[in-house]
C-alpha positions as CSV (number, residue, x, y, z in Angstrom):
1,X,0.0,0.0,0.0
2,X,1.1,3.6,-0.6
3,X,1.2,4.3,3.1
4,X,3.9,1.7,3.5
5,X,6.2,3.8,1.3
6,X,8.3,6.3,3.3
7,X,6.6,9.7,2.9
8,X,9.5,11.4,1.1
9,X,9.6,8.6,-1.5
10,X,6.0,8.9,-2.5
11,X,5.2,10.4,-5.9
12,X,3.5,13.6,-4.7
13,X,6.4,14.4,-2.3
14,X,9.0,13.6,-4.9
15,X,7.3,15.8,-7.5
16,X,7.3,18.7,-5.0
17,X,10.9,18.2,-4.3
18,X,12.4,17.3,-7.7
19,X,9.8,18.3,-10.3
20,X,7.5,16.3,-12.5
21,X,10.3,15.2,-14.8
22,X,11.7,13.0,-12.0
23,X,8.7,10.7,-11.9
24,X,7.9,7.7,-14.0
25,X,4.7,7.7,-16.1
26,X,2.9,5.4,-13.7
27,X,3.8,7.7,-10.8
28,X,2.3,10.8,-12.6
29,X,-0.8,8.8,-13.2
30,X,-1.0,7.8,-9.5
31,X,-1.0,11.5,-8.6
32,X,-4.0,12.1,-10.9
33,X,-5.9,9.0,-9.6
34,X,-5.1,9.7,-6.0
35,X,-6.6,6.5,-4.4
36,X,-6.2,2.8,-4.9
37,X,-8.7,-0.1,-5.0
38,X,-9.3,-2.6,-2.2
39,X,-5.8,-4.1,-1.5
40,X,-4.3,-2.5,-4.6
41,X,-2.4,0.8,-4.0
42,X,-2.9,3.7,-6.4
43,X,0.5,2.8,-7.8
44,X,-0.7,-0.7,-8.6
45,X,-3.8,0.7,-10.3
46,X,-1.6,3.0,-12.4
47,X,0.7,0.1,-13.5
48,X,-2.3,-2.0,-14.4
49,X,-3.7,0.9,-16.5
50,X,-0.4,1.2,-18.4
51,X,-0.2,-2.6,-18.8
52,X,-3.6,-2.7,-20.4
53,X,-3.1,0.3,-22.7
54,X,0.7,-0.2,-23.4
55,X,1.6,3.5,-23.5
56,X,0.2,7.0,-23.2
57,X,-0.7,7.2,-26.9
58,X,-3.0,4.2,-26.6
59,X,-4.3,5.5,-23.3
60,X,-5.1,8.9,-24.8
61,X,-7.4,7.2,-27.4
62,X,-9.3,5.1,-24.8
63,X,-13.0,5.8,-24.1
64,X,-14.5,6.2,-20.6
65,X,-16.0,2.7,-20.9
66,X,-12.6,1.2,-21.9
67,X,-10.9,2.9,-19.0
68,X,-13.5,1.5,-16.6
69,X,-12.5,-2.0,-17.4
70,X,-9.4,-1.5,-15.3
71,X,-10.1,-2.4,-11.7
72,X,-10.0,0.7,-9.6
73,X,-11.0,3.0,-12.4
74,X,-14.6,4.2,-12.1
75,X,-16.3,6.9,-14.1
76,X,-15.0,9.8,-12.0
77,X,-11.4,8.6,-12.4
78,X,-11.8,7.9,-16.1
79,X,-13.2,11.5,-16.7
80,X,-10.3,13.0,-14.7
81,X,-7.8,11.0,-16.7
82,X,-9.2,12.0,-20.1
83,X,-9.4,15.7,-18.9
84,X,-5.7,15.6,-17.9
85,X,-4.7,14.0,-21.2
86,X,-6.7,16.5,-23.2
87,X,-5.0,19.4,-21.4
88,X,-1.7,17.9,-22.2
89,X,-2.6,17.7,-25.9
90,X,-3.8,21.3,-26.0
91,X,-0.6,22.5,-24.4
92,X,1.6,20.7,-26.8
93,X,-0.2,21.6,-30.0
94,X,0.5,25.1,-31.2
95,X,-1.5,26.8,-33.9
96,X,-0.3,25.8,-37.3
97,X,0.2,29.4,-38.4
98,X,2.6,30.1,-35.6
99,X,5.2,27.4,-36.4
100,X,7.2,27.0,-39.6
101,X,9.8,24.3,-39.4
102,X,12.0,24.9,-42.4
103,X,15.4,23.8,-41.1
104,X,17.0,21.9,-38.2
105,X,17.7,25.0,-36.1
106,X,14.0,25.9,-36.2
107,X,13.1,22.4,-35.1
108,X,15.6,22.4,-32.3
109,X,14.5,25.7,-30.9
110,X,10.9,24.5,-31.1
111,X,11.4,21.3,-29.1
112,X,14.5,21.8,-26.9
113,X,12.6,23.0,-23.8
114,X,10.3,20.1,-24.0
115,X,12.9,17.4,-24.4
116,X,16.4,18.3,-23.3
117,X,15.9,17.8,-19.5
118,X,13.9,14.6,-19.5
119,X,15.2,11.4,-17.8
120,X,13.4,9.1,-20.3
121,X,13.7,8.9,-24.0
122,X,10.7,10.4,-25.8
123,X,10.0,10.0,-29.5
124,X,8.0,12.8,-31.0
125,X,6.7,13.2,-34.6
126,X,6.1,16.6,-36.2
127,X,3.7,16.4,-39.0
128,X,4.0,19.1,-41.7
129,X,2.1,20.4,-44.7
130,X,3.6,21.1,-48.1
131,X,4.9,24.5,-46.8
132,X,6.8,23.0,-43.9
133,X,4.2,24.4,-41.5
134,X,3.3,22.3,-38.4
135,X,0.0,20.5,-38.6
136,X,0.4,18.5,-35.5
137,X,3.0,17.3,-32.9
138,X,2.5,13.9,-31.4
139,X,4.3,11.8,-28.8
140,X,4.8,8.4,-30.4
141,X,6.5,6.6,-27.5
142,X,8.1,6.9,-24.2
143,X,11.1,4.6,-23.6
144,X,13.6,4.0,-20.9
145,X,16.7,6.0,-20.0
146,X,18.6,4.8,-23.1
147,X,16.0,3.2,-25.3
148,X,13.5,4.7,-27.8
149,X,10.7,2.6,-29.2
150,X,10.3,3.4,-32.9
151,X,6.7,2.4,-33.6
152,X,6.6,2.8,-37.4
153,X,2.9,1.8,-37.8
154,X,1.9,4.5,-35.3
155,X,4.1,7.2,-36.9
156,X,2.5,6.6,-40.3
157,X,-1.0,6.2,-38.9
158,X,-1.1,9.7,-37.5
159,X,0.6,11.1,-40.6
160,X,-2.2,9.8,-42.8
161,X,-4.9,10.9,-40.3
162,X,-3.5,14.5,-40.3
163,X,-3.1,14.5,-44.1
164,X,0.5,15.5,-43.7
165,X,3.0,15.5,-46.5
166,X,6.1,15.4,-44.4
167,X,7.4,14.1,-41.0
168,X,10.2,15.2,-38.8
169,X,11.2,12.8,-36.1
170,X,12.7,14.0,-32.8
171,X,13.8,12.2,-29.8
172,X,16.1,12.9,-26.8
173,X,19.1,11.3,-25.3
174,X,18.9,11.7,-21.5
175,X,22.7,11.1,-21.3
176,X,23.1,14.5,-23.0
177,X,25.1,13.1,-25.9
178,X,23.0,13.4,-29.1
179,X,25.2,11.1,-31.2
180,X,22.9,8.5,-32.9
181,X,23.1,4.9,-31.9
182,X,23.0,2.1,-34.4
183,X,19.4,1.5,-33.5
184,X,18.6,5.2,-34.2
185,X,20.2,5.0,-37.6
186,X,18.6,1.7,-38.5
187,X,15.2,2.8,-37.3
188,X,15.4,6.0,-39.3
189,X,16.2,4.1,-42.5
190,X,13.2,1.7,-41.9
191,X,10.8,4.6,-41.2
192,X,12.0,6.5,-44.4
193,X,11.3,3.4,-46.5
194,X,7.9,2.7,-44.9
195,X,6.8,6.3,-45.3
196,X,7.6,6.2,-49.0
197,X,5.0,3.5,-49.4
198,X,2.2,5.9,-48.2
199,X,3.6,9.0,-50.0
200,X,5.0,10.6,-46.8
201,X,8.5,12.2,-46.7
202,X,10.7,11.9,-43.6
203,X,12.5,15.2,-43.8
204,X,14.8,14.9,-40.8
205,X,15.5,13.1,-37.5
206,X,16.8,15.2,-34.7
207,X,18.3,13.9,-31.5
208,X,18.3,16.3,-28.6
209,X,21.1,16.4,-26.1
210,X,22.0,18.8,-23.3
211,X,22.2,22.2,-25.1
212,X,23.0,20.6,-28.5
213,X,21.5,18.3,-31.1
214,X,22.3,16.0,-34.0
215,X,20.4,16.4,-37.3
216,X,20.5,13.5,-39.8
217,X,19.7,16.1,-42.5
218,X,22.5,18.5,-41.6
219,X,25.0,15.5,-41.5
220,X,23.9,14.4,-44.9
221,X,22.5,11.1,-43.5
222,X,19.1,11.4,-45.0
223,X,20.3,10.8,-48.6
224,X,22.6,7.9,-47.6
225,X,20.0,5.9,-45.7
């Protein structure tokens, strides 16, 4: 139970002390949910929620009825979750006319505050129109400290849904070193090829470090993949 955890190690107290970035996803959910269910702590309920819906993207598409299938999630908690998710979406989605992403520096300046200080790897897709204007920004996956999940099907699904013509991929390296790993390079190549089959162009893949970035486009990597 949550009360068995030392007070200064509980999610709420750690958020106050260290900020929201210091918490795992299930701990942030626990703060929203507040209470557990029977012998299950609120942390258990949060973990079960993520186990059922795999990640935040799938969770964000869930209905109230689907959320209520998780033990400990009633209608009130389901509504609170969806409201919190919707607020997050609205914060992270600027108006299209305000953002033109024509080069890697523009992209870096746009995303750096969101990504450079996180302690988990986040993969974000920026969906653009034919004028390189932002249509939509979407979090594709949340990985571990040194692992990004490149969900190609999910990346392309949202590109088609938003009627985008181009995609820019962005993810962070919590280590602070933006040098791409072999997995980063291989995944970029696979995504480029998959995007071509549905008439989408992957313009660039940026990796965000601490105060710096690596652009596959700037380094000439996009043509060689």
